[in-house]
C-alpha positions as CSV (number, residue, x, y, z in Angstrom):
1,M,-0.2,-21.7,-5.0
2,R,2.5,-19.1,-5.5
3,A,0.8,-18.0,-8.7
4,V,-2.5,-17.3,-6.9
5,T,-0.7,-15.3,-4.2
6,H,1.1,-13.3,-6.8
7,A,-2.1,-12.6,-8.7
8,Q,-3.8,-11.5,-5.6
9,T,-0.8,-9.1,-4.8
10,V,-1.0,-7.6,-8.3
11,L,-4.8,-7.1,-8.0
12,S,-4.2,-5.4,-4.7
13,W,-1.7,-3.0,-6.2
14,Q,-4.2,-2.2,-9.0
15,E,-7.0,-1.6,-6.5
16,N,-4.9,0.5,-4.1
17,L,-2.2,2.3,-6.1
18,S,-2.5,5.3,-8.4
19,Q,-1.3,4.7,-12.0
20,D,2.0,6.5,-11.3
21,E,2.6,4.3,-8.3
22,M,1.9,1.0,-10.1
23,P,5.2,-0.9,-10.8
24,P,5.8,-1.8,-14.5
25,E,4.8,-5.3,-15.4
26,W,8.4,-6.4,-16.1
27,M,9.2,-5.8,-12.5
28,W,6.5,-7.9,-10.9
29,P,8.5,-11.2,-10.5
30,F,11.6,-9.4,-9.0
31,D,11.3,-8.8,-5.3
32,E,14.5,-6.7,-5.1
33,E,13.3,-4.4,-7.8
34,L,9.9,-4.1,-6.2
35,E,11.4,-3.1,-2.8
36,G,13.3,-0.3,-4.5
37,W,10.2,0.8,-6.4
38,F,8.0,0.9,-3.3
39,D,10.8,2.7,-1.4
40,D,10.6,5.4,-4.1
41,V,6.8,5.4,-4.0
42,A,6.9,6.0,-0.2
43,A,9.5,8.8,-0.6
44,K,7.3,10.5,-3.3
45,R,4.2,10.3,-1.0
46,K,6.1,11.8,1.9
47,E,7.4,14.6,-0.3
48,R,4.0,15.2,-2.0
49,F,1.6,14.8,0.9
50,G,3.8,14.7,4.0
51,I,2.6,11.1,4.6
52,D,5.0,8.6,6.1
53,D,3.7,5.1,5.4
54,D,5.0,3.9,8.7
55,D,2.8,6.5,10.5
56,A,-0.2,6.2,8.2
57,G,-2.1,4.0,10.7
58,G,-1.7,6.3,13.6
59,A,-3.0,5.6,17.1
60,M,-6.6,4.3,17.6
61,T,-9.0,6.6,19.2
62,E,-12.3,6.2,20.9
63,N,-15.4,6.8,18.8
64,A,-18.9,6.9,20.4
65,L,-20.7,6.1,17.1
66,A,-18.5,3.0,16.5
67,D,-19.1,1.9,20.1
68,E,-22.9,2.0,19.5
69,W,-22.5,-0.2,16.4
70,R,-20.5,-2.8,18.4
71,R,-23.3,-3.4,20.9
């Protein structure tokens, strides 16, 4: 089961990260290395785009068009 979960995680990275944000393959099984890698990715995003991953979601707002679709 862990292998399937790991494979799904890697596929998620490949779908959602740019090539320069993708961790090297040797690092995939090492959680501590990955934490450092993704800390660096977050810092580079913040520097490059002014985006803080913790604030990326933001507050939800009302949307009249979305309200119509929910009915």
